[in-house]
Every structure is written in structure tokens, then in C-alpha cells.
C-alpha positions in Angstrom: -22.3 -33.3 -44.6 -23.0 -30.8 -42.5 -21.5 -28.1 -40.8 -22.0 -29.6 -37.3 -21.0 -33.2 -38.7 -17.9 -31.1 -39.5 -16.9 -29.8 -36.1 -17.6 -32.9 -34.4 -15.3 -35.0 -35.7 -12.4 -32.0 -35.4 -14.2 -32.3 -31.1 -14.7 -28.4 -31.7 -16.1 -26.2 -28.6 -19.4 -27.3 -27.1 -21.1 -24.1 -27.2 -20.1 -23.5 -30.3 -21.1 -27.1 -32.0 -24.5 -26.0 -31.3 -24.8 -23.0 -31.8 -24.1 -23.6 -35.5 -26.7 -26.9 -35.4 -28.8 -23.8 -34.2 -27.7 -22.0 -36.8 -28.1 -24.9 -39.2 -31.5 -26.2 -38.3 -33.2 -22.4 -38.2 -31.6 -21.1 -41.2 -35.2 -22.1 -43.5 -36.9 -20.1 -40.9 -34.7 -17.2 -41.1 -35.9 -16.1 -45.5 -33.7 -12.2 -44.8 -30.6 -14.6 -44.7 -28.9 -14.7 -48.1 -26.1 -18.2 -48.6 -23.6 -15.2 -48.4 -24.3 -14.1 -45.0 -24.9 -17.9 -43.5 -21.4 -19.7 -45.0 -19.5 -16.5 -43.6 -21.7 -16.9 -39.6 -20.8 -21.2 -40.2 -17.1 -20.4 -41.2 -16.6 -18.6 -38.3 -17.5 -20.3 -36.3 -15.5 -23.2 -36.8 -12.7 -21.1 -37.1 -9.7 -22.5 -34.6 -9.4 -19.0 -33.8 -12.4 -18.4 -32.0 -12.1 -22.4 -31.1 -9.5 -21.4 -29.1 -10.2 -17.9 -27.7 -13.8 -19.8 -26.4 -11.2 -22.4 -24.5 -8.6 -20.2 -23.1 -11.9 -17.9 -21.8 -13.6 -21.0 -20.4 -9.9 -22.4 -19.1 -9.6 -19.1 -17.2 -12.9 -18.7 -15.5 -13.0 -22.3 -14.2 -9.8 -22.1 -12.3 -10.7 -18.9 -11.0 -14.2 -20.5 -10.1 -12.0 -23.4 -8.8 -9.2 -20.4 -6.7 -6.6 -22.7 -8.4 -6.0 -19.4 -11.1 -4.8 -15.5 -10.2 -2.5 -13.2 -10.8 0.9 -12.9 -8.6 0.5 -9.0 -9.8 -2.3 -6.3 -11.8 0.1 -4.2 -12.8 2.4 -5.1 -15.7 2.2 -2.4 -17.6 3.3 0.0 -14.8 6.0 -1.7 -13.9 7.4 -1.9 -17.5 7.1 1.7 -17.5 8.8 2.0 -13.8 11.6 -0.2 -15.2 12.5 1.4 -18.6 12.4 4.8 -17.2 14.9 2.8 -14.6 16.8 2.0 -17.6 16.9 5.1 -19.4 19.5 6.2 -17.2 22.1 3.0 -17.7 21.6 2.3 -21.5 24.8 4.3 -22.0 26.4 2.3 -19.3 25.4 -1.4 -20.0 25.1 -3.3 -23.2 22.3 -5.7 -21.6 20.7 -2.6 -20.3 19.9 -1.3 -23.8 19.0 -4.7 -25.4 16.4 -5.0 -22.0 15.2 -1.2 -22.8 14.4 -1.6 -26.5 12.8 -5.3 -26.0 10.1 -4.1 -23.3 9.2 -1.2 -25.5 8.5 -3.6 -28.5 3.9 -4.0 -29.1 4.6 -7.4 -28.8 5.8 -7.8 -25.7 3.4 -4.7 -24.1 0.4 -6.3 -26.1 1.2 -9.3 -23.9 1.6 -7.3 -20.7 -1.8 -5.4 -21.7 -3.8 -9.1 -22.2 -2.3 -10.0 -18.7 -3.4 -6.9 -17.0 -7.1 -7.3 -18.5 -7.3 -11.2 -17.3 -5.8 -10.1 -14.2 -8.3 -7.4 -13.5 -10.8 -9.5 -14.2 -11.6 -7.7 -17.0 -13.2 -10.6 -19.6 -16.0 -10.3 -17.3 -19.0 -9.8 -20.5 -20.0 -6.2 -21.2 -23.8 -5.6 -21.8 -24.3 -2.3 -23.8 -26.1 0.1 -22.5 -29.9 -0.2 -23.6 -30.9 3.5 -25.6 -32.6 6.1 -23.2 -37.0 5.1 -22.6 -38.9 7.9 -21.3 -41.5 6.7 -19.1 -45.0 8.0 -18.5 -44.4 10.8 -16.2 -41.9 11.3 -19.3 -38.9 11.3 -17.1 -35.5 10.0 -18.1 -35.1 6.6 -16.9 -32.1 3.8 -18.4 -31.8 0.3 -18.7 -28.9 -1.4 -17.5 -27.9 -5.1 -17.1 -25.0 -6.2 -14.7 -23.8 -9.9 -15.0 -23.6 -10.8 -11.0 -20.6 -12.2 -10.1 -18.9 -12.9 -6.4 -18.6 -9.9 -5.2 -20.0 -8.9 -0.9 -22.9 -7.2 -0.3 -24.2 -6.5 3.6 -27.2 -5.6 5.3 -26.1 -2.4 7.2 -28.0 -0.2 5.5 -25.2 0.8 2.8 -25.0 -2.4 0.3 -22.1 -3.0 -2.3 -24.2 -3.7 -5.3 -21.8 -5.3 -7.7 -19.3 -3.6 -6.4 -20.9 0.0 -6.0 -23.2 1.2 -2.6 -26.3 2.3 -2.5 -28.8 4.4 1.0 -32.0 5.8 1.1 -32.0 10.0 0.3 -32.1 12.1 2.7 -34.5 14.5 1.0 -36.4 12.0 -1.1 -36.8 8.7 0.2 -35.1 7.5 -3.2 -33.0 4.5 -3.4 -29.8 6.2 -5.2 -26.4 5.0 -5.9 -24.2 6.2 -3.1 -20.8 5.0 -4.3 -19.0 3.0 -6.9 -16.2 0.5 -5.7 -13.1 0.5 -8.5 -12.1 -2.7 -9.7 -16.0 -3.4 -9.2 -18.7 -5.1 -12.1 -20.7 -1.7 -11.9 -17.1 0.3 -12.5 -16.0 -2.1 -15.3 -19.6 -1.2 -17.0 -19.5 2.4 -16.8 -22.9 2.2 -16.5 -23.7 3.3 -13.1 -22.8 6.0 -11.7 -22.7 7.7 -8.4 -26.2 10.0 -7.4 -27.9 7.3 -9.9 -31.9 7.1 -8.6 -32.5 3.1 -8.1 -36.6 2.1 -10.1 -36.1 -1.4 -10.4 -34.5 -4.5 -10.0 -34.9 -7.2 -12.5 -39.0 -6.2 -13.2 -39.5 -5.5 -9.4 -40.1 -1.8 -8.1 -38.1 -0.8 -5.6 -40.0 2.7 -4.6 -40.9 2.9 -1.0 -38.5 0.1 0.2 -35.3 -0.3 2.5 -31.6 -1.1 1.0 -32.4 -3.8 2.9 -35.1 -4.9 1.0 -32.9 -4.3 -2.3 -30.3 -6.2 -1.0 -32.8 -9.4 -0.3 -33.6 -9.1 -4.2 -30.1 -9.0 -5.2 -29.2 -12.0 -2.9 -32.5 -14.2 -4.4 -31.0 -13.2 -8.4 -28.9 -15.0 -10.9 -26.9 -14.5 -13.6 -27.6 -10.9 -15.4 -29.3 -8.4 -13.0 -31.2 -5.4 -14.6 -31.7 -2.5 -13.4 -33.6 0.7 -14.4 -32.4 3.8 -13.0 -32.3 7.4 -13.3 -29.4 9.0 -14.5 -27.9 11.5 -12.1 -26.8 15.0 -13.5 -23.1 14.7 -12.7 -21.0 11.5 -14.6 -17.8 12.6 -13.0 -15.7 9.6 -14.8 -13.9 7.7 -12.1 -10.0 7.7 -12.9 -7.4 5.9 -10.8 -5.1 7.1 -8.5 -1.4 6.2 -8.3 -0.7 7.5 -5.0 0.9 4.3 -2.6 0.7 5.5 1.5 1.9 3.3 4.0 -0.4 3.1 7.3 0.9 3.8 10.4 -2.1 2.3 11.8 -3.9 -0.5 11.2 -7.8 -1.0 10.9 -10.4 -3.8 11.2 -13.5 -3.0 9.1 -16.0 -5.4 11.5 -14.4 -3.8 14.1 -15.4 0.0 13.6 -18.4 1.1 14.3 -18.6 4.2 12.2 -17.7 2.6 8.9 -20.8 2.7 6.0 -20.6 -1.3 5.1 -18.5 -3.6 6.6 -18.5 -6.1 4.0 -17.1 -3.4 2.1 -14.2 -2.2 4.4 -10.8 -2.7 4.0 -8.7 -4.1 6.4 -4.3 -3.4 6.8 -2.0 -3.8 9.5 -0.2 -0.9 10.8 2.8 -0.4 8.2 1.1 -2.0 5.3 1.9 0.0 1.9 -2.0 0.4 0.4 -2.7 1.6 -3.3 -5.1 4.4 -3.1 -7.5 4.6 -6.2 -10.1 6.8 -5.2 -9.9 9.9 -2.7 -13.7 11.2 -3.8 -14.9 10.8 -0.5 -14.4 13.3 2.0 -14.9 10.7 4.9 -13.9 7.1 3.2 -11.2 6.5 0.6 -10.7 3.4 -2.0 -7.8 1.4 -1.4 -6.2 -1.8 -2.6 -3.2 -3.5 -0.4 -0.2 -3.5 -2.3 0.2 -6.5 -4.1 -3.6 -7.5 -3.0 -4.2 -10.2 -5.8 -7.9 -9.2 -4.9 -8.8 -5.9 -7.6 -11.9 -5.1 -6.1 -10.7 -1.8 -3.9 -12.3 -1.9 -0.2 -13.6 1.6 2.2 -10.8 2.9 4.1 -10.8 5.7 6.9 -9.4 9.0 4.6 -6.9 10.6 6.4 -8.8 13.7 8.4 -11.4 11.4 9.5 -7.9 9.2 11.1 -6.7 12.3 12.8 -10.1 13.8 14.1 -10.4 10.2 15.5 -6.6 10.2 16.7 -6.6 13.5 18.9 -10.5 12.5 20.1 -8.2 9.6 21.7 -5.2 11.6 22.4 -7.6 13.9 23.9 -9.7 11.3 26.5 -6.5 9.3 27.2 -4.9 12.7 29.3 -7.9 12.6 31.1 -7.8 9.5 32.6 -3.9 8.7 32.2 -2.3 9.8 34.9 0.9 9.1 33.7 0.8 10.9 30.2 3.8 13.6 29.7 2.0 16.2 28.6 5.0 18.7 27.0 6.0 20.9 23.9 7.7 17.8 22.8 4.1 16.1 22.9 2.5 18.9 21.7 4.5 19.2 18.3 3.9 16.0 16.8 2.4 14.8 14.0 -0.4 13.0 13.6 0.5 9.8 12.3 -2.5 8.5 9.4 -0.9 7.5 6.3 2.4 8.7 4.8 2.5 8.8 0.3 5.3 6.4 -0.1 7.4 5.6 -3.5 9.2 2.9 -4.3 13.7 3.9 -3.6 16.0 1.5 -6.2 19.1 0.5 -4.6 21.9 2.7 -5.4 25.1 1.3 -5.9 28.1 2.4 -4.5 26.2 5.0 -2.3 24.3 3.3 0.6 21.6 4.7 2.7 22.5 5.5 6.3 21.4 3.3 9.0 20.0 4.8 12.6 19.5 2.7 15.3 16.5 4.0 17.2 15.9 3.1 21.0 16.1 3.6 24.6 18.9 3.8 27.0 20.1 0.7 28.1 19.0 -1.3 25.5 22.5 -2.6 23.2 22.3 -0.3 20.8 25.7 1.1 21.3 27.4 -2.5 21.6 24.7 -4.3 18.2 27.1 -0.7 16.1 30.2 -1.7 17.7 29.7 -5.4 16.7 28.5 -4.9 13.2 31.3 -2.1 12.5 34.0 -4.3 14.0 32.5 -7.1 11.6 33.9 -5.5 8.5 35.6 -1.8 9.8 36.6 -1.5 5.8 32.8 -1.1 5.1 30.8 0.4 8.1 31.8 3.8 9.4 30.3 5.9 11.8 30.6 10.0 11.8 33.1 12.0 14.1 31.8 14.0 16.6 32.2 17.4 17.1 32.5 19.2 20.2 33.7 23.0 21.3 36.0 21.6 24.2 39.5 21.6 23.6 41.7 17.8 22.6 42.7 16.7 25.6 46.6 14.9 25.6 47.4 12.9 22.9 43.3 13.6 20.8 43.6 14.5 17.4 41.6 16.5 15.4 39.1 14.7 13.3 40.3 11.5 14.3 38.2 11.2 17.6 36.8 14.8 17.6 36.4 17.6 15.2 37.9 20.3 17.4 35.8 23.7 16.8 35.2 27.2 19.0 32.1 27.3 21.4 31.0 30.4 17.9 31.2 28.6 15.4 29.4 25.6 17.0 26.5 27.4 18.0 26.5 29.3 14.6 25.6 25.7 12.7 23.6 24.9 15.2 21.4 27.3 14.4 21.8 27.7 10.9 20.6 23.4 11.4 23.6 22.1 10.1 23.8 19.5 13.2 21.3 16.2 13.9 21.9 16.2 16.9 23.4 18.4 19.4 23.9 18.3 23.4 25.5 20.2 26.3 28.1 18.5 29.0 29.7 19.8 31.5 30.0 23.3 30.2 30.8 21.9 26.4 28.6 21.4 23.1 28.7 17.5 21.6 27.4 17.2 18.0 27.0 15.2 14.8 26.7 17.0 12.0 24.9 16.8 8.3 27.8 16.6 6.7 30.0 14.4 8.4 27.4 11.8 7.9 26.6 13.2 3.7 30.8 12.5 3.1 30.9 8.8 4.2 27.8 7.8 2.4 29.8 9.9 -1.0 32.4 8.0 -0.2 31.5 4.4 -0.3 30.1 3.5 3.2 27.5 2.8 5.1 27.0 5.0 8.0 25.9 4.2 11.1 24.4 6.5 13.2 22.6 5.8 17.1 21.4 9.0 17.5 19.0 10.4 20.4 15.2 9.7 19.4 14.4 13.4 18.6 17.2 13.4 16.4 14.6 11.5 13.6 13.0 14.6 12.1 16.3 16.2 11.2 17.3 12.4 9.6 14.7 12.1 7.8 15.3 14.1 4.5 15.8 13.6 0.9 19.2 14.2 1.3 20.2 11.5 4.3 17.2 8.6 2.8 18.0 7.2 5.9 16.9 3.5 7.2 15.4 3.4 10.6 15.5 0.3 12.9 14.0 1.1 15.9 15.5 -1.5 18.4 13.1 -3.1 20.8 13.5 -4.5 24.5 11.5 -7.3 25.3 9.4 -7.5 28.5 10.2 -6.7 32.0 11.3 -10.5 32.7 13.3 -11.6 29.8 15.2 -8.0 29.7 16.5 -8.6 33.7 17.0 -12.1 32.6 19.4 -11.9 29.7 21.0 -8.6 31.1 21.9 -10.2 33.8 23.0 -13.1 32.4 25.1 -11.4 30.2 26.2 -9.4 32.8 25.3 -6.0 31.2 26.8 -3.2 32.9 24.6 -0.3 33.7 24.6 2.7 30.9 22.8 4.9 33.9 26.3 4.7 35.9 28.2 7.3 34.9 31.3 4.8 35.6 29.8 1.0 34.2 31.2 -0.6 37.4 27.5 -2.0 38.3 24.7 -3.6 36.9 21.1 -2.6 35.9 19.0 -1.9 39.0 14.8 -3.0 38.2 14.2 0.4 38.7 16.7 1.2 35.4 15.0 -1.5 33.8 11.5 -0.3 33.8 12.8 3.6 33.1 14.0 1.6 29.8 10.6 -0.4 29.5 8.5 3.7 29.8 11.2 5.3 27.3 10.7 2.6 25.2 7.4 3.4 25.2 7.0 7.0 24.8 9.6 6.7 21.9 7.4 4.1 19.9 3.9 6.2 20.8 5.7 9.5 19.3 7.8 8.4 16.8 6.7 4.6 15.7 5.3 5.9 12.3 9.0 6.5 11.1 10.4 3.1 11.6 11.4 1.2 8.9 11.9 -1.8 11.0 11.9 -2.7 14.7 14.0 -5.5 15.9 13.7 -7.1 20.0 16.9 -7.4 21.6 16.1 -9.9 23.3 19.6 -12.4 22.4 21.9 -10.3 21.3 23.6 -12.7 18.9 19.7 -13.2 17.4 19.0 -9.1 17.1 22.5 -8.4 15.7 22.1 -11.5 13.5 18.8 -9.2 12.3 20.5 -5.9 12.3 22.8 -7.6 9.9 20.1 -8.8 7.5 18.2 -6.1 7.7 21.3 -3.6 6.2 21.3 -6.0 3.3 18.2 -5.5 2.3 18.3 -2.1 2.1 21.9 -2.3 0.1 19.9 -4.5 -2.4 16.7 -4.6 -2.3 14.0 -1.5 -3.6 12.0 -0.5 -0.3 9.6 2.4 0.1 10.9 5.4 1.1 8.6 8.7 1.7 7.5 10.0 -2.1 9.5 13.4 -1.7 12.9 10.4 -2.0 12.5 10.1 -5.4 11.0 13.1 -6.8 
């Protein structure tokens, strides 16, 4: 019985069976092949291990093409390291933590996670060896590189992604050169193509004198393996993937950006999305992925410097055209929101983050805070304010207010010890930072509803607040809901009447200003159209803060 027949009887992989048949048929034509070598190859092709491996490989590729199989994440090893760091601080507390800490360090578990990441990052595509350097007629060093074409985007805008790379025409030489390597793409995975390499031929076709669009057409008409003949660049800096995560403070659509080097290579994202910045090598265009995105190939996004420049120009144009723009020191001092580096902050048992309610006067923050505190007085507390006025009859120091001298308050204000402060009828009032910290340290959920200008003082590594913006609905709903509830105007010192249309418009105008200046500091937005619904959303938000790991400024966890 021949080896091929043996394979057929046990239903081995057809490709391996065909390969073994060809080996048997060609044995006589290979005089240099010894019986020992032939036996080794025959045994290898018939091994259960190799056949099982091929079947797994084919299954993965089949499911990928049919979009039935995709990873939930691609950085299991990174998460394993993060979990180990957390567990390392708890092994002395819990036997379960010690056991899990030891389990996650075992070679078999780590090997499994590495294999998972390799599959998730599509690191199973063929890696063809680099063909040795050769010398062409004019003795210029060239290299032949072969890549397996995948379903990665191509475009015709002058700078095109080639298998996860982009090309352009060099302004000085007129040659086609590699402009950018996209992290996670085929070119990056191969390690054979570098920025600055000159492309001479594609599949044997010379690209001399051709435009990037012409090269694109050659690639579009190519199937399977694509062979590049390139002149290597002098510098071959390796591509190391950054681990930086940022929260975007603006939305971006590559298709609507007239200045993007390649629309198809761009990465769309929305304001508030967390992005994994994998490369900042280009001063104007970073490479990034959305955190948790299944697409392993990075996309192009505007760099911080580029986006800041765009925002400055936009603000200058707005100042020229919008007569309603308020220009004052507060506006001029504002930072330009683009990206904020973030990291995961894990809940701290018994140490709850302060919850800060921001919004315009009259939007309902006080009522929401009152309801939350009434729902569980033993859990929710608000700091007792300080004042320089003398106590009135029946007032107890430390209950209604902390009573102190004006000189002491002014001294502490200058020392930066107050989150916010103000003067009313000749007396100072304010909230001391330490009063917030003391509530947190005592295990309470500290609730605050300060003026929006206090956000800069509050957002510190020490307090780590969770900022919720209470937003008014549009005018018609704002007026209807407040009138139905017979809400009293907060603009009236005696709270003796309802809101006027002018006051409703003032609420909306103030809200728009707060969003324009400070929306990049908000962790969550709740629209207070219906008070009961807004209250439920607020309760849910506070519960998430207590139980879920959340993204915060990176400096808070360092």
C-alpha cells in the first residue's frame, strides 16, 4: 500500500494528500533524494499533528473570509499583565487572588494568550523570506520582496495604501517611494518594506515615470502574491508600537477632510472615543486604532499639533463672523482640546470618586442632588461650605457652615485650598478641597454641584472626580416640562415665580457656552428633559463609577 493510499483511508487533509502523491510520483526523478530523506518527508506529511494544524489554519481562514470569526480583542497578553499588576497588590488579602496570580503566570496560560493574540492580529499569514540582495546593471543595490495580497484598502488620491503601506512621488527625484507603513498591515507584518524605499517594479512591471494612481491599477489587477523590486532606503528604523491611549475631544471623518493624505487609510472616530495611538512618527498624521476595535490595521488621524492649528483657525474665523461670541480672559486662557492621554482607573473599595454635577443655573442640578442624597443619606454626602460671615442664631459651626475669619479664608484662597469661592453681601463663601477629601476618606460618595469654572481645580490626581454635565433640552421641551412641574425660577431671589422665556433662553445660552469651553472635561452627559428619567440615569452613572474600570487622565494612575 502506498503512502497516498494510507492518507486517503484516514481522510487526511486533501492538500497534504496531494502533496504526498506528488512526492511519491517524483521520487524516481530525484536521484539525490535518499530513502531516509524520503521516509522523513512521508512520515511528516502523514503525521496527525501536521494535518490537525492545517485543518485549524484552514478553518480560521474560512471563517475570516465569511465574517463568522473575529476576535473580541487582540491584546490578551497586555490585559494579562495589567491584571497581574492589580493582583500583585492583593495577594496578601485573598487566597483567590494568590491562586489567580500564580495561574496567570503559568507558561501554558501565557502561551495560549500569545497564540490568541497572534490569531487576533492575523499574524498567521505567510511570511515569505526576503530574497537575497542583488545588483542591477548600474550596480545600485535592489531587493525583491514578495507579499501576500489581503483585503486592505486601496485608493486613487495620489497617496495609496499598498497592502498596508502608502506611496507617493518623491518631489526631488520623481521616483515612487514608500511614504508610510501602516501598523498591523501586511507590509508591517512582513518587516521587509520600510519608509523611504524606492519602488522600481511591481510584478515585473516597471513603475518608472508612472504616477501613484498607475501603480494602484497594477495592484488592483494583481491577485495572490505581489512581487516588489525596491531600492532600500538608507535608514530602516524599526516600527515599535506605542501603548499610548487617548480620549478624543473632537469627532473626525476622513472622507470629509480635504487635507488627509489618503481618505481610505483614515480612521473615523467620534468625540469621546478612546484611541490607541500606535505611531506618532509623522508630525501631522498619527496612526491609531479605536480601543477594542476588531480591525487590526491602524488608520491615519490628525496629530495633536495639526488639530490644534485647525481649531485656532476655526476660532479666529468664528470671532470674525459671530457677533455673539464672548471674548474675555476666561475664553483666552482655555486650553485647546484635542486628545487627552488616558489610562484605566480601577474602583477602589471604600474610596469612592467624588461625583460632580456641572450645568447652567436653572437646569435642575440642585434638585437632582437633593434626590440622590435623600435616596440614601448614609451613603451620599456633600461638603459643608466655609464662610466668613458670623453665625446666625441657632447655626452650629460645622453643620450649616464652617465659620472662619475673612483673613483666614483669603489666606487659604491664595494658597489654592478652595475649589471655588465667591462673595455675597460682603461675605466670602467657598468649598474647601480638604472637606471633599475628608468625605472620600470616610467612605462616602461626595456630591458636588459647583460653578463650571471650578472644574480645573477639581480635576486633579488627588480627587479624581467623575464629572457629569446636566444639559437642558431644546427650548420647547425646556419650557413645557418646567411649566408643567411649576418649577420656580432660580433667577428670582425669592423663588416666588416661574421662569420667563428670556430666562429659558439664558439657560440655553449659558449651557452652550459651558459646552464650548469645558465639554472636553465631561465624563458623561445627562439631558434633563424629564426629571425622573434624568435621576435614574444619574443613579446608573454613579453605580458605574463604583464598580467599573473607567478611563481617566493618565496622570491620575501614575
